[in-house]
All heavy atoms as a GROMACS GRO file, in nm:
protein
  571
    1MET      N    1   2.972  -1.285   1.194
    1MET     CA    2   2.837  -1.264   1.143
    1MET      C    3   2.838  -1.162   1.022
    1MET      O    4   2.885  -1.043   1.053
    1MET     CB    5   2.736  -1.221   1.253
    1MET     CG    6   2.600  -1.200   1.199
    1MET     SD    7   2.478  -1.148   1.320
    1MET     CE    8   2.495  -1.257   1.457
    2LEU      N    9   2.795  -1.204   0.906
    2LEU     CA   10   2.794  -1.119   0.792
    2LEU      C   11   2.642  -1.113   0.745
    2LEU      O   12   2.600  -1.194   0.682
    2LEU     CB   13   2.886  -1.163   0.678
    2LEU     CG   14   3.030  -1.167   0.708
    2LEU    CD1   15   3.104  -1.242   0.597
    2LEU    CD2   16   3.091  -1.031   0.722
    3ILE      N   17   2.571  -1.012   0.779
    3ILE     CA   18   2.437  -1.001   0.738
    3ILE      C   19   2.432  -0.920   0.602
    3ILE      O   20   2.486  -0.811   0.595
    3ILE     CB   21   2.357  -0.920   0.844
    3ILE    CG1   22   2.368  -0.988   0.978
    3ILE    CG2   23   2.208  -0.901   0.803
    3ILE    CD1   24   2.315  -1.135   0.980
    4ARG      N   25   2.370  -0.985   0.506
    4ARG     CA   26   2.366  -0.931   0.364
    4ARG      C   27   2.231  -0.961   0.312
    4ARG      O   28   2.158  -1.048   0.350
    4ARG     CB   29   2.468  -0.994   0.283
    4ARG     CG   30   2.608  -0.989   0.336
    4ARG     CD   31   2.668  -0.846   0.303
    4ARG     NE   32   2.811  -0.835   0.342
    4ARG     CZ   33   2.857  -0.802   0.457
    4ARG    NH1   34   2.775  -0.766   0.558
    4ARG    NH2   35   2.995  -0.794   0.479
    5THR      N   36   2.194  -0.893   0.197
    5THR     CA   37   2.079  -0.932   0.119
    5THR      C   38   2.121  -1.058   0.051
    5THR      O   39   2.241  -1.099   0.042
    5THR     CB   40   2.040  -0.826   0.020
    5THR    OG1   41   2.161  -0.808  -0.071
    5THR    CG2   42   2.015  -0.681   0.081
    6ILE      N   43   2.022  -1.125  -0.011
    6ILE     CA   44   2.053  -1.251  -0.084
    6ILE      C   45   2.157  -1.228  -0.188
    6ILE      O   46   2.247  -1.313  -0.205
    6ILE     CB   47   1.918  -1.317  -0.142
    6ILE    CG1   48   1.828  -1.361  -0.022
    6ILE    CG2   49   1.955  -1.429  -0.232
    6ILE    CD1   50   1.690  -1.399  -0.068
    7GLU      N   51   2.142  -1.122  -0.266
    7GLU     CA   52   2.233  -1.096  -0.367
    7GLU      C   53   2.379  -1.070  -0.324
    7GLU      O   54   2.464  -1.128  -0.374
    7GLU     CB   55   2.190  -0.977  -0.454
    7GLU     CG   56   2.274  -0.956  -0.573
    7GLU     CD   57   2.209  -0.868  -0.691
    7GLU    OE1   58   2.088  -0.862  -0.694
    7GLU    OE2   59   2.289  -0.802  -0.759
    8LYS      N   60   2.383  -0.985  -0.223
    8LYS     CA   61   2.508  -0.955  -0.159
    8LYS      C   62   2.577  -1.081  -0.096
    8LYS      O   63   2.703  -1.102  -0.091
    8LYS     CB   64   2.498  -0.837  -0.065
    8LYS     CG   65   2.470  -0.706  -0.136
    8LYS     CD   66   2.580  -0.660  -0.225
    8LYS     CE   67   2.546  -0.534  -0.280
    8LYS     NZ   68   2.641  -0.488  -0.383
    9ALA      N   69   2.491  -1.161  -0.032
    9ALA     CA   70   2.537  -1.287   0.031
    9ALA      C   71   2.604  -1.377  -0.072
    9ALA      O   72   2.708  -1.440  -0.065
    9ALA     CB   73   2.420  -1.352   0.100
   10TYR      N   74   2.535  -1.388  -0.187
   10TYR     CA   75   2.582  -1.464  -0.296
   10TYR      C   76   2.715  -1.420  -0.350
   10TYR      O   77   2.809  -1.485  -0.369
   10TYR     CB   78   2.479  -1.474  -0.417
   10TYR     CG   79   2.540  -1.539  -0.537
   10TYR    CD1   80   2.573  -1.681  -0.530
   10TYR    CD2   81   2.582  -1.472  -0.649
   10TYR    CE1   82   2.631  -1.736  -0.649
   10TYR    CE2   83   2.639  -1.530  -0.754
   10TYR     CZ   84   2.666  -1.661  -0.758
   10TYR     OH   85   2.726  -1.723  -0.873
   11GLU      N   86   2.729  -1.280  -0.360
   11GLU     CA   87   2.842  -1.220  -0.405
   11GLU      C   88   2.955  -1.247  -0.306
   11GLU      O   89   3.073  -1.268  -0.349
   11GLU     CB   90   2.831  -1.061  -0.421
   11GLU     CG   91   2.738  -1.027  -0.542
   11GLU     CD   92   2.715  -0.875  -0.561
   11GLU    OE1   93   2.777  -0.792  -0.466
   11GLU    OE2   94   2.627  -0.842  -0.630
   12GLU      N   95   2.927  -1.246  -0.183
   12GLU     CA   96   3.035  -1.274  -0.085
   12GLU      C   97   3.082  -1.420  -0.094
   12GLU      O   98   3.203  -1.453  -0.088
   12GLU     CB   99   2.979  -1.252   0.066
   12GLU     CG  100   3.072  -1.280   0.176
   12GLU     CD  101   3.180  -1.188   0.187
   12GLU    OE1  102   3.171  -1.063   0.151
   12GLU    OE2  103   3.292  -1.224   0.225
   13LEU      N  104   2.983  -1.512  -0.108
   13LEU     CA  105   3.020  -1.651  -0.126
   13LEU      C  106   3.111  -1.673  -0.252
   13LEU      O  107   3.213  -1.738  -0.252
   13LEU     CB  108   2.896  -1.740  -0.138
   13LEU     CG  109   2.812  -1.756  -0.019
   13LEU    CD1  110   2.678  -1.830  -0.055
   13LEU    CD2  111   2.888  -1.836   0.084
   14LYS      N  112   3.074  -1.600  -0.366
   14LYS     CA  113   3.153  -1.608  -0.488
   14LYS      C  114   3.290  -1.543  -0.466
   14LYS      O  115   3.387  -1.596  -0.518
   14LYS     CB  116   3.072  -1.535  -0.595
   14LYS     CG  117   3.122  -1.556  -0.736
   14LYS     CD  118   3.084  -1.689  -0.782
   14LYS     CE  119   3.113  -1.696  -0.935
   14LYS     NZ  120   3.107  -1.830  -0.979
   15ALA      N  121   3.298  -1.438  -0.394
   15ALA     CA  122   3.427  -1.381  -0.363
   15ALA      C  123   3.518  -1.466  -0.288
   15ALA      O  124   3.641  -1.474  -0.302
   15ALA     CB  125   3.410  -1.245  -0.293
   16ARG      N  126   3.454  -1.536  -0.197
   16ARG     CA  127   3.538  -1.630  -0.104
   16ARG      C  128   3.584  -1.759  -0.190
   16ARG      O  129   3.685  -1.814  -0.162
   16ARG     CB  130   3.455  -1.690   0.011
   16ARG     CG  131   3.430  -1.578   0.113
   16ARG     CD  132   3.353  -1.633   0.233
   16ARG     NE  133   3.322  -1.525   0.326
   16ARG     CZ  134   3.271  -1.539   0.450
   16ARG    NH1  135   3.227  -1.671   0.480
   16ARG    NH2  136   3.244  -1.444   0.528
   17ASP      N  137   3.504  -1.800  -0.286
   17ASP     CA  138   3.537  -1.921  -0.363
   17ASP      C  139   3.484  -1.883  -0.502
   17ASP      O  140   3.373  -1.909  -0.548
   17ASP     CB  141   3.457  -2.039  -0.306
   17ASP     CG  142   3.484  -2.163  -0.405
   17ASP    OD1  143   3.573  -2.151  -0.494
   17ASP    OD2  144   3.420  -2.253  -0.368
   18PRO      N  145   3.574  -1.819  -0.598
   18PRO     CA  146   3.542  -1.784  -0.728
   18PRO      C  147   3.488  -1.902  -0.815
   18PRO      O  148   3.415  -1.882  -0.906
   18PRO     CB  149   3.665  -1.727  -0.778
   18PRO     CG  150   3.743  -1.690  -0.674
   18PRO     CD  151   3.713  -1.780  -0.557
   19ASN      N  152   3.522  -2.021  -0.786
   19ASN     CA  153   3.484  -2.132  -0.864
   19ASN      C  154   3.366  -2.214  -0.798
   19ASN      O  155   3.338  -2.329  -0.839
   19ASN     CB  156   3.608  -2.240  -0.871
   19ASN     CG  157   3.717  -2.176  -0.950
   19ASN    OD1  158   3.692  -2.111  -1.046
   19ASN    ND2  159   3.839  -2.193  -0.899
   20THR      N  160   3.297  -2.150  -0.715
   20THR     CA  161   3.185  -2.221  -0.642
   20THR      C  162   3.077  -2.259  -0.746
   20THR      O  163   3.055  -2.194  -0.845
   20THR     CB  164   3.114  -2.138  -0.538
   20THR    OG1  165   3.015  -2.210  -0.467
   20THR    CG2  166   3.050  -2.011  -0.596
   21CYS      N  167   3.006  -2.368  -0.720
   21CYS     CA  168   2.901  -2.408  -0.812
   21CYS      C  169   2.767  -2.368  -0.751
   21CYS      O  170   2.660  -2.406  -0.805
   21CYS     CB  171   2.908  -2.571  -0.817
   21CYS     SG  172   3.049  -2.628  -0.907
   22ILE      N  173   2.761  -2.301  -0.640
   22ILE     CA  174   2.647  -2.258  -0.580
   22ILE      C  175   2.590  -2.142  -0.664
   22ILE      O  176   2.672  -2.049  -0.696
   22ILE     CB  177   2.668  -2.203  -0.435
   22ILE    CG1  178   2.731  -2.315  -0.343
   22ILE    CG2  179   2.545  -2.150  -0.366
   22ILE    CD1  180   2.638  -2.443  -0.340
   23SER      N  181   2.460  -2.141  -0.687
   23SER     CA  182   2.407  -2.026  -0.767
   23SER      C  183   2.325  -1.943  -0.674
   23SER      O  184   2.290  -1.976  -0.566
   23SER     CB  185   2.310  -2.085  -0.873
   23SER     OG  186   2.194  -2.143  -0.811
   24LYS      N  187   2.292  -1.827  -0.725
   24LYS     CA  188   2.210  -1.721  -0.659
   24LYS      C  189   2.082  -1.776  -0.645
   24LYS      O  190   2.016  -1.759  -0.537
   24LYS     CB  191   2.210  -1.586  -0.732
   24LYS     CG  192   2.144  -1.473  -0.651
   24LYS     CD  193   2.135  -1.343  -0.725
   24LYS     CE  194   2.240  -1.311  -0.822
   24LYS     NZ  195   2.228  -1.177  -0.890
   25LYS      N  196   2.024  -1.845  -0.729
   25LYS     CA  197   1.890  -1.902  -0.731
   25LYS      C  198   1.889  -2.009  -0.618
   25LYS      O  199   1.791  -2.026  -0.535
   25LYS     CB  200   1.858  -1.969  -0.858
   25LYS     CG  201   1.709  -2.033  -0.858
   25LYS     CD  202   1.678  -2.113  -0.972
   25LYS     CE  203   1.543  -2.172  -0.971
   25LYS     NZ  204   1.482  -2.215  -0.854
   26TYR      N  205   2.003  -2.085  -0.600
   26TYR     CA  206   2.008  -2.186  -0.492
   26TYR      C  207   1.997  -2.118  -0.349
   26TYR      O  208   1.916  -2.164  -0.265
   26TYR     CB  209   2.132  -2.262  -0.494
   26TYR     CG  210   2.155  -2.371  -0.392
   26TYR    CD1  211   2.072  -2.482  -0.390
   26TYR    CD2  212   2.245  -2.362  -0.299
   26TYR    CE1  213   2.084  -2.576  -0.287
   26TYR    CE2  214   2.262  -2.458  -0.193
   26TYR     CZ  215   2.177  -2.566  -0.188
   26TYR     OH  216   2.193  -2.661  -0.092
   27VAL      N  217   2.070  -2.008  -0.334
   27VAL     CA  218   2.073  -1.934  -0.211
   27VAL      C  219   1.936  -1.875  -0.186
   27VAL      O  220   1.879  -1.890  -0.081
   27VAL     CB  221   2.178  -1.816  -0.211
   27VAL    CG1  222   2.158  -1.735  -0.077
   27VAL    CG2  223   2.321  -1.883  -0.226
   28ARG      N  224   1.868  -1.820  -0.288
   28ARG     CA  225   1.733  -1.764  -0.271
   28ARG      C  226   1.637  -1.874  -0.247
   28ARG      O  227   1.548  -1.853  -0.156
   28ARG     CB  228   1.699  -1.696  -0.415
   28ARG     CG  229   1.560  -1.626  -0.402
   28ARG     CD  230   1.524  -1.556  -0.539
   28ARG     NE  231   1.636  -1.480  -0.604
   28ARG     CZ  232   1.680  -1.370  -0.560
   28ARG    NH1  233   1.638  -1.305  -0.457
   28ARG    NH2  234   1.785  -1.311  -0.630
   29ASP      N  235   1.646  -1.994  -0.306
   29ASP     CA  236   1.564  -2.108  -0.271
   29ASP      C  237   1.565  -2.143  -0.127
   29ASP      O  238   1.475  -2.177  -0.061
   29ASP     CB  239   1.578  -2.220  -0.367
   29ASP     CG  240   1.524  -2.204  -0.502
   29ASP    OD1  241   1.454  -2.102  -0.520
   29ASP    OD2  242   1.560  -2.280  -0.597
   30LEU      N  243   1.696  -2.152  -0.078
   30LEU     CA  244   1.722  -2.184   0.062
   30LEU      C  245   1.654  -2.095   0.150
   30LEU      O  246   1.585  -2.127   0.257
   30LEU     CB  247   1.865  -2.186   0.100
   30LEU     CG  248   1.950  -2.304   0.030
   30LEU    CD1  249   2.105  -2.275   0.066
   30LEU    CD2  250   1.907  -2.435   0.076
   31VAL      N  251   1.654  -1.971   0.121
   31VAL     CA  252   1.597  -1.857   0.208
   31VAL      C  253   1.443  -1.867   0.200
   31VAL      O  254   1.368  -1.871   0.294
   31VAL     CB  255   1.644  -1.719   0.167
   31VAL    CG1  256   1.561  -1.608   0.237
   31VAL    CG2  257   1.788  -1.708   0.197
   32ASN      N  258   1.384  -1.880   0.078
   32ASN     CA  259   1.242  -1.874   0.049
   32ASN      C  260   1.177  -2.000   0.110
   32ASN      O  261   1.064  -1.988   0.145
   32ASN     CB  262   1.218  -1.860  -0.089
   32ASN     CG  263   1.242  -1.731  -0.152
   32ASN    OD1  264   1.251  -1.631  -0.072
   32ASN    ND2  265   1.264  -1.715  -0.278
   33ASN      N  266   1.251  -2.118   0.113
   33ASN     CA  267   1.192  -2.231   0.166
   33ASN      C  268   1.220  -2.245   0.320
   33ASN      O  269   1.175  -2.344   0.380
   33ASN     CB  270   1.257  -2.358   0.093
   33ASN     CG  271   1.209  -2.368  -0.044
   33ASN    OD1  272   1.100  -2.338  -0.080
   33ASN    ND2  273   1.297  -2.412  -0.132
   34GLY      N  274   1.277  -2.150   0.381
   34GLY     CA  275   1.291  -2.146   0.526
   34GLY      C  276   1.409  -2.229   0.574
   34GLY      O  277   1.421  -2.248   0.686
   35VAL      N  278   1.487  -2.275   0.481
   35VAL     CA  279   1.607  -2.364   0.526
   35VAL      C  280   1.710  -2.282   0.592
   35VAL      O  281   1.763  -2.310   0.698
   35VAL     CB  282   1.661  -2.430   0.403
   35VAL    CG1  283   1.783  -2.512   0.445
   35VAL    CG2  284   1.557  -2.535   0.336
   36ILE      N  285   1.730  -2.152   0.539
   36ILE     CA  286   1.821  -2.055   0.598
   36ILE      C  287   1.732  -1.947   0.663
   36ILE      O  288   1.645  -1.895   0.587
   36ILE     CB  289   1.912  -2.000   0.488
   36ILE    CG1  290   1.990  -2.111   0.418
   36ILE    CG2  291   1.997  -1.888   0.539
   36ILE    CD1  292   2.098  -2.167   0.505
   37PRO      N  293   1.753  -1.920   0.784
   37PRO     CA  294   1.681  -1.814   0.851
   37PRO      C  295   1.708  -1.677   0.796
   37PRO      O  296   1.824  -1.653   0.744
   37PRO     CB  297   1.722  -1.825   0.998
   37PRO     CG  298   1.852  -1.891   1.005
   37PRO     CD  299   1.855  -1.980   0.876
   38SER      N  300   1.610  -1.593   0.784
   38SER     CA  301   1.622  -1.464   0.727
   38SER      C  302   1.529  -1.368   0.809
   38SER      O  303   1.437  -1.405   0.879
   38SER     CB  304   1.589  -1.459   0.581
   38SER     OG  305   1.460  -1.491   0.562
   39THR      N  306   1.563  -1.242   0.782
   39THR     CA  307   1.477  -1.136   0.834
   39THR      C  308   1.444  -1.042   0.725
   39THR      O  309   1.515  -1.019   0.634
   39THR     CB  310   1.535  -1.063   0.954
   39THR    OG1  311   1.434  -0.976   1.015
   39THR    CG2  312   1.649  -0.975   0.918
   40LYS      N  313   1.319  -0.984   0.721
   40LYS     CA  314   1.276  -0.895   0.614
   40LYS      C  315   1.315  -0.749   0.652
   40LYS      O  316   1.289  -0.711   0.765
   40LYS     CB  317   1.127  -0.910   0.596
   40LYS     CG  318   1.078  -0.855   0.466
   40LYS     CD  319   0.940  -0.905   0.430
   40LYS     CE  320   0.913  -0.859   0.288
   40LYS     NZ  321   0.799  -0.908   0.237
   41SER      N  322   1.359  -0.684   0.560
   41SER     CA  323   1.391  -0.537   0.574
   41SER      C  324   1.338  -0.472   0.441
   41SER      O  325   1.402  -0.476   0.333
   41SER     CB  326   1.541  -0.516   0.581
   41SER     OG  327   1.573  -0.382   0.582
   42GLY      N  328   1.215  -0.409   0.466
   42GLY     CA  329   1.153  -0.354   0.346
   42GLY      C  330   1.115  -0.470   0.256
   42GLY      O  331   1.037  -0.561   0.298
   43ASN      N  332   1.154  -0.467   0.128
   43ASN     CA  333   1.124  -0.568   0.030
   43ASN      C  334   1.233  -0.676   0.028
   43ASN      O  335   1.223  -0.758  -0.063
   43ASN     CB  336   1.102  -0.504  -0.105
   43ASN     CG  337   0.976  -0.432  -0.114
   43ASN    OD1  338   0.875  -0.450  -0.046
   43ASN    ND2  339   0.978  -0.322  -0.198
   44ARG      N  340   1.336  -0.661   0.102
   44ARG     CA  341   1.452  -0.744   0.091
   44ARG      C  342   1.457  -0.849   0.211
   44ARG      O  343   1.406  -0.819   0.317
   44ARG     CB  344   1.589  -0.661   0.088
   44ARG     CG  345   1.584  -0.569  -0.029
   44ARG     CD  346   1.703  -0.483  -0.020
   44ARG     NE  347   1.707  -0.400  -0.138
   44ARG     CZ  348   1.806  -0.332  -0.189
   44ARG    NH1  349   1.918  -0.337  -0.112
   44ARG    NH2  350   1.797  -0.253  -0.273
   45ARG      N  351   1.523  -0.960   0.189
   45ARG     CA  352   1.547  -1.059   0.288
   45ARG      C  353   1.700  -1.040   0.328
   45ARG      O  354   1.786  -1.031   0.247
   45ARG     CB  355   1.520  -1.195   0.230
   45ARG     CG  356   1.372  -1.231   0.219
   45ARG     CD  357   1.327  -1.282   0.350
   45ARG     NE  358   1.187  -1.292   0.345
   45ARG     CZ  359   1.114  -1.305   0.462
   45ARG    NH1  360   1.172  -1.302   0.578
   45ARG    NH2  361   0.988  -1.310   0.455
   46LEU      N  362   1.727  -1.036   0.455
   46LEU     CA  363   1.869  -1.036   0.500
   46LEU      C  364   1.904  -1.175   0.562
   46LEU      O  365   1.821  -1.227   0.632
   46LEU     CB  366   1.883  -0.933   0.607
   46LEU     CG  367   1.836  -0.793   0.559
   46LEU    CD1  368   1.848  -0.693   0.688
   46LEU    CD2  369   1.922  -0.740   0.443
   47VAL      N  370   2.018  -1.221   0.531
   47VAL     CA  371   2.071  -1.351   0.565
   47VAL      C  372   2.212  -1.337   0.623
   47VAL      O  373   2.281  -1.239   0.595
   47VAL     CB  374   2.061  -1.450   0.453
   47VAL    CG1  375   1.922  -1.471   0.412
   47VAL    CG2  376   2.150  -1.407   0.345
   48ASP      N  377   2.244  -1.431   0.697
   48ASP     CA  378   2.382  -1.440   0.750
   48ASP      C  379   2.466  -1.532   0.657
   48ASP      O  380   2.434  -1.652   0.633
   48ASP     CB  381   2.382  -1.491   0.893
   48ASP     CG  382   2.526  -1.497   0.963
   48ASP    OD1  383   2.623  -1.485   0.897
   48ASP    OD2  384   2.520  -1.503   1.081
   49VAL      N  385   2.574  -1.472   0.596
   49VAL     CA  386   2.657  -1.557   0.495
   49VAL      C  387   2.711  -1.675   0.577
   49VAL      O  388   2.720  -1.781   0.512
   49VAL     CB  389   2.767  -1.463   0.443
   49VAL    CG1  390   2.855  -1.540   0.355
   49VAL    CG2  391   2.693  -1.346   0.371
   50ASP      N  392   2.760  -1.659   0.696
   50ASP     CA  393   2.819  -1.772   0.763
   50ASP      C  394   2.723  -1.884   0.793
   50ASP      O  395   2.757  -2.007   0.783
   50ASP     CB  396   2.873  -1.725   0.906
   50ASP     CG  397   2.991  -1.629   0.896
   50ASP    OD1  398   3.058  -1.632   0.786
   50ASP    OD2  399   2.998  -1.533   0.978
   51VAL      N  400   2.592  -1.857   0.803
   51VAL     CA  401   2.494  -1.965   0.820
   51VAL      C  402   2.475  -2.036   0.688
   51VAL      O  403   2.470  -2.158   0.688
   51VAL     CB  404   2.358  -1.904   0.865
   51VAL    CG1  405   2.244  -2.004   0.863
   51VAL    CG2  406   2.371  -1.842   1.012
   52ILE      N  407   2.486  -1.967   0.573
   52ILE     CA  408   2.476  -2.034   0.443
   52ILE      C  409   2.592  -2.130   0.434
   52ILE      O  410   2.579  -2.238   0.391
   52ILE     CB  411   2.468  -1.929   0.332
   52ILE    CG1  412   2.349  -1.840   0.342
   52ILE    CG2  413   2.472  -1.996   0.193
   52ILE    CD1  414   2.335  -1.719   0.254
   53GLU      N  415   2.713  -2.075   0.455
   53GLU     CA  416   2.838  -2.156   0.445
   53GLU      C  417   2.827  -2.284   0.533
   53GLU      O  418   2.864  -2.386   0.499
   53GLU     CB  419   2.961  -2.074   0.476
   53GLU     CG  420   3.003  -1.989   0.365
   53GLU     CD  421   3.133  -1.925   0.386
   53GLU    OE1  422   3.167  -1.899   0.504
   53GLU    OE2  423   3.209  -1.902   0.289
   54ASP      N  424   2.777  -2.257   0.671
   54ASP     CA  425   2.774  -2.372   0.752
   54ASP      C  426   2.664  -2.477   0.708
   54ASP      O  427   2.704  -2.594   0.712
   54ASP     CB  428   2.732  -2.326   0.893
   54ASP     CG  429   2.840  -2.239   0.964
   54ASP    OD1  430   2.954  -2.252   0.912
   54ASP    OD2  431   2.807  -2.174   1.068
   55TYR      N  432   2.564  -2.431   0.657
   55TYR     CA  433   2.460  -2.525   0.600
   55TYR      C  434   2.520  -2.608   0.494
   55TYR      O  435   2.510  -2.726   0.493
   55TYR     CB  436   2.335  -2.450   0.549
   55TYR     CG  437   2.237  -2.537   0.480
   55TYR    CD1  438   2.149  -2.618   0.556
   55TYR    CD2  439   2.235  -2.542   0.345
   55TYR    CE1  440   2.063  -2.710   0.486
   55TYR    CE2  441   2.145  -2.626   0.277
   55TYR     CZ  442   2.064  -2.707   0.350
   55TYR     OH  443   1.974  -2.798   0.281
   56ILE      N  444   2.589  -2.539   0.399
   56ILE     CA  445   2.643  -2.614   0.274
   56ILE      C  446   2.748  -2.714   0.314
   56ILE      O  447   2.757  -2.819   0.279
   56ILE     CB  448   2.694  -2.514   0.169
   56ILE    CG1  449   2.574  -2.436   0.110
   56ILE    CG2  450   2.779  -2.576   0.064
   56ILE    CD1  451   2.607  -2.316   0.030
   57ALA      N  452   2.843  -2.668   0.416
   57ALA     CA  453   2.939  -2.753   0.459
   57ALA      C  454   2.890  -2.871   0.539
   57ALA      O  455   2.939  -2.978   0.518
   57ALA     CB  456   3.033  -2.669   0.562
   58GLU      N  457   2.781  -2.850   0.614
   58GLU     CA  458   2.722  -2.962   0.682
   58GLU      C  459   2.652  -3.064   0.580
   58GLU      O  460   2.677  -3.186   0.598
   58GLU     CB  461   2.610  -2.909   0.770
   58GLU     CG  462   2.542  -3.017   0.864
   58GLU     CD  463   2.439  -2.951   0.959
   58GLU    OE1  464   2.474  -2.869   1.028
   58GLU    OE2  465   2.318  -2.986   0.935
   59ARG      N  466   2.591  -3.007   0.494
   59ARG     CA  467   2.527  -3.097   0.376
   59ARG      C  468   2.627  -3.177   0.295
   59ARG      O  469   2.587  -3.285   0.259
   59ARG     CB  470   2.435  -3.015   0.301
   59ARG     CG  471   2.323  -2.941   0.365
   59ARG     CD  472   2.212  -3.035   0.392
   59ARG     NE  473   2.157  -3.087   0.267
   59ARG     CZ  474   2.056  -3.170   0.266
   59ARG    NH1  475   1.999  -3.212   0.369
   59ARG    NH2  476   2.012  -3.214   0.143
   60THR      N  477   2.746  -3.124   0.276
   60THR     CA  478   2.841  -3.190   0.197
   60THR      C  479   2.935  -3.258   0.279
   60THR      O  480   3.022  -3.332   0.219
   60THR     CB  481   2.914  -3.086   0.105
   60THR    OG1  482   2.985  -2.993   0.196
   60THR    CG2  483   2.826  -3.008   0.012
   61GLY      N  484   2.940  -3.255   0.406
   61GLY     CA  485   3.034  -3.330   0.493
   61GLY      C  486   3.174  -3.265   0.502
   61GLY      O  487   3.257  -3.323   0.552
   62VAL      N  488   3.180  -3.141   0.463
   62VAL     CA  489   3.318  -3.063   0.463
   62VAL      C  490   3.372  -3.060   0.601
   62VAL      O  491   3.488  -3.083   0.631
   62VAL     CB  492   3.308  -2.935   0.378
   62VAL    CG1  493   3.431  -2.862   0.406
   62VAL    CG2  494   3.273  -2.951   0.245
   63LYS      N  495   3.289  -3.008   0.692
   63LYS     CA  496   3.327  -2.980   0.817
   63LYS      C  497   3.369  -3.114   0.887
   63LYS      O  498   3.471  -3.117   0.966
   63LYS     CB  499   3.214  -2.924   0.916
   63LYS     CG  500   3.204  -2.776   0.867
   63LYS     CD  501   3.137  -2.702   0.978
   63LYS     CE  502   3.137  -2.556   0.934
   63LYS     NZ  503   3.133  -2.461   1.040
   64GLU      N  504   3.307  -3.228   0.863
   64GLU     CA  505   3.346  -3.354   0.916
   64GLU      C  506   3.479  -3.393   0.875
   64GLU      O  507   3.573  -3.446   0.951
   64GLU     CB  508   3.249  -3.472   0.881
   64GLU     CG  509   3.114  -3.461   0.944
   64GLU     CD  510   3.014  -3.552   0.903
   64GLU    OE1  511   3.055  -3.655   0.832
   64GLU    OE2  512   2.899  -3.541   0.939
   65ARG      N  513   3.507  -3.370   0.738
   65ARG     CA  514   3.648  -3.405   0.687
   65ARG      C  515   3.753  -3.315   0.748
   65ARG      O  516   3.861  -3.364   0.793
   65ARG     CB  517   3.649  -3.392   0.545
   65ARG     CG  518   3.583  -3.508   0.471
   65ARG     CD  519   3.618  -3.516   0.320
   65ARG     NE  520   3.580  -3.399   0.255
   65ARG     CZ  521   3.460  -3.368   0.193
   65ARG    NH1  522   3.373  -3.474   0.194
   65ARG    NH2  523   3.420  -3.269   0.136
   66GLU      N  524   3.727  -3.187   0.770
   66GLU     CA  525   3.816  -3.092   0.828
   66GLU      C  526   3.845  -3.129   0.978
   66GLU      O  527   3.960  -3.139   1.015
   66GLU     CB  528   3.762  -2.955   0.819
   66GLU     CG  529   3.762  -2.893   0.687
   66GLU     CD  530   3.712  -2.755   0.677
   66GLU    OE1  531   3.660  -2.703   0.788
   66GLU    OE2  532   3.708  -2.694   0.571
   67THR      N  533   3.743  -3.174   1.046
   67THR     CA  534   3.751  -3.207   1.188
   67THR      C  535   3.838  -3.335   1.201
   67THR      O  536   3.928  -3.342   1.279
   67THR     CB  537   3.613  -3.238   1.248
   67THR    OG1  538   3.533  -3.110   1.235
   67THR    CG2  539   3.622  -3.266   1.400
   68LYS      N  540   3.810  -3.438   1.106
   68LYS     CA  541   3.884  -3.559   1.115
   68LYS      C  542   4.028  -3.528   1.082
   68LYS      O  543   4.120  -3.601   1.135
   68LYS     CB  544   3.829  -3.664   1.017
   68LYS     CG  545   3.700  -3.713   1.069
   68LYS     CD  546   3.638  -3.811   0.962
   68LYS     CE  547   3.494  -3.849   1.010
   68LYS     NZ  548   3.421  -3.931   0.902
   69THR      N  549   4.062  -3.441   0.987
   69THR     CA  550   4.194  -3.420   0.951
   69THR      C  551   4.279  -3.352   1.062
   69THR      O  552   4.385  -3.379   1.086
   69THR     CB  553   4.196  -3.316   0.824
   69THR    OG1  554   4.128  -3.377   0.720
   69THR    CG2  555   4.342  -3.290   0.777
   70VAL      N  556   4.212  -3.263   1.140
   70VAL     CA  557   4.278  -3.195   1.248
   70VAL      C  558   4.307  -3.280   1.362
   70VAL      O  559   4.409  -3.274   1.426
   70VAL     CB  560   4.188  -3.074   1.297
   70VAL    CG1  561   4.241  -3.014   1.422
   70VAL    CG2  562   4.168  -2.973   1.188
   71GLN      N  563   4.221  -3.381   1.385
   71GLN     CA  564   4.241  -3.474   1.503
   71GLN      C  565   4.359  -3.554   1.475
   71GLN      O  566   4.432  -3.600   1.488
   71GLN     CB  567   4.126  -3.559   1.530
   71GLN     CG  568   4.010  -3.478   1.572
   71GLN     CD  569   3.877  -3.556   1.581
   71GLN    OE1  570   3.881  -3.673   1.551
   71GLN    NE2  571   3.784  -3.502   1.655
   0.00000   0.00000   0.00000
């Protein structure tokens, strides 16, 4: 579990994959639309980076391909 602000979560995603096509605006939109759960801390929203990655992997079918390859 990696709890970060939206900006830091995006930086973490970018560090894990420097060539990612995911934008900070996309992450912010996911949070603001309630797709990714968040909690408010002052004026900031905190999110779990792993949840963002899981959501994107699920939407793109990446986990399915990894699972099929392992079996």
